[in-house]
N, C-alpha and C positions, 0 to 999 in steps of 0.2 A: 644734697651731694646726689648728683643726681645720675640717673638708672640706666647701668649697663647696655649695652645693647645685645640683641639676639643674633647671634648666628643660623643662620638656614641652609644646609646646602638641599640642592635641587638637584635628583638626576635625572635620568630617563631614557628609551628607546631614541637613537640618531631617527630624524623627522617628528616626533614628536612633539614639537613647538617649542624648545625649552626655552630657545632664544627671546623669540617674539614674545613670550608671556613674561619673560624678565625684563623685557625692553616697556613693555606695560608696567609693570612695579613699579619700576624705577619711576618715570615720567608722570605717574600716576598718584603714588603715595611716598616716593622720593627714597626708596632702599640705594643703600652704597654697594656695586658689588667689588669684589675684590680683585686689585688688580696682580695679578698672575709674575711673576719673576723668567724667564726667558735666556737659555746660551746662545740662543739663532740668533743672526745681525736684525736690523731693522732692515723691514721694508719701506719702498718709499711712503710719505707721511706719516708715518708710525714715529708717535713721542717716548720720550722717557718718560715712567710714571706715570703715562696717557694711557697707550694700547699693554705697554706691557712695563717690568723694572729689568731692563736690558742689561747684562751684566756677564765677565768673563765665568770661563770652564770653571776654573781654579775657585772663583769668588761663591761659586754654585755649590761647588763637592764642599770649600767650607764651610759652608753656612749649613747644608746638609751633617757634617761632623757634630757642627753644635747643635745639632737638632732647630732651627731657622725654619721648617720648612713645615707645616700642618701635614700638607699631602706635595709631592712630587715622583714625576716619571719622565724616563727616557723616549722617545719620536724621535725615528729617520734623524739619530745621529745629537740630536741636541735634547738641554734639557728644560721641565720645565714646572713651577712651582709655586705654592701658595703663601708666601710669606706669611711668619706666624705676626713677626711685628707690626706688620702693614694693620690685620688685621684686628688684633689686638688695641691697636691708637683708635682705630674706629670706633671698636665699640667702648671704648669707656670714654670713648667724646658721648656715648650716647646713641649711636647710628646704628640702626640696625642693618648688617651685612648679609650678600646672598653670594650662596660659592655655586655654578655652576659647572657641574664638575662629573665628569663618566664614573660608573659606580667605584672604582678601582681607585679611584682618590675620593670619593668621600666618604669610603669606609677609614679611610686610612685619617681622615680628618674628626668621623666618631669616634675613633680610637684614644685618639689624643684629648680631646674634646666630648666626651660623653653626651653634654646638657645640649649638644649641637640639635637644632630641630632638624631632622631629616626628610623631604618630600621626596617621592617617586610620582615622576609626569609620565600617562600610555595617553595614549589616541584610545577611542573608542574601540575598537577591534584592531587585531592583525591584518585586515586585510585594507582597513583606512591606511593603518600606513602604511601600505606597499604602493597606496596608488599616492599618497601624498608624498612618499620618494622616487615614485616612476616621476610627479608633474614636477615635481624642481627641476627636470629636462636636464641638472646636470650630471648624470653620469650613466653605464651604461646595465643593462639586467646583471651581468654578473656583479658590479658591484655590490647593486640593487639588492640580489640573493644573499653578499657576504655579508651587510647589512643589514640583512634579514634574521637570520641564522646569529647573529651576533646577537640580536637585541631577545633572539631565545632563550641562550646563553645565560642572559644578564636576570631574565626573569627568576633565574636561581637564589637572586640574591634580594628582593622581596621583602622576605622579610625580617632583614637588617634596616628596613625605614621604617618610621612613626608615622606617614601617611601615606596612600596610594588616591593620587587628584588625575580625574579623566579628562584629557583636553580635546573636546567637543568642541565648545568651543571660546577663542581668546579668551574672551572680556569676562564670563562666568568661570573658567580657570584661572586669571588673574585676581577675582574679589575671592574665588573659596580660598586658593595659598593665603592674602591678606589674612583672610577668618582667621585661620591656622595660626599663624603669626600674631593677631591681635590675641587670641584666646589662651596664648602658650606666657605672652607678659602678666597675665591674672597667676600666674602659678605662684604655691609662697614661695619659691628660691627668687625670684626676679621682685616681689614683693618685701624685704626683710624690714627695711624699715616702716613702713604701714605694719607689718603685723607686731611688733617692738612696741608700737605707738596704740595696739589693740589693746596687749598685754596691760602698758602699762595702767589705762586710763582704766581697766577692768578689776587690775590691783585692788581698787578701795574697796572693794567687794570681797578682799580676801578673809577670811575662816580664823578669827585669831585663838 
């Protein structure tokens, strides 16, 4: 019987580098990133089941009623969610699954799956986060300030996570997260067959 995979949530401030690190984890170690479902229309080049599972609003709401999502949210009139069935399929195949999601979604996942490994990623400092957002060159200062204010709000939830990882260097951060997941695999709950084999092996020394 193959080992069930481990589910990991990676959250963090906008601009902390989550996306880049997750891409490195996929490329270097073969992690699987869950495909989200959405009610929005596909954009040019997007493929169903690859970028997103594209579903109707009625189907999405039906899945909510059936408790078919690990987490979901509505944004600008469209729904987004992480299908529980897809994640479980990957985990049952022994694949380690990463969910790169914001804090509210991460907490929803943890409520439904308490054994989820919860990792919060941060930059080395608030000033560094501000510089990264400015250097991206994609938003004006007003939007950047809103992202920084949101980052402060999200600090309230850090205690809900198991690990905090500082992303000062992409390669080192990638290795730190990989090490966390590898060490999680050594926990008893992921090694029930080994535990049972050890008990059976030592049973011959049982006092009669």
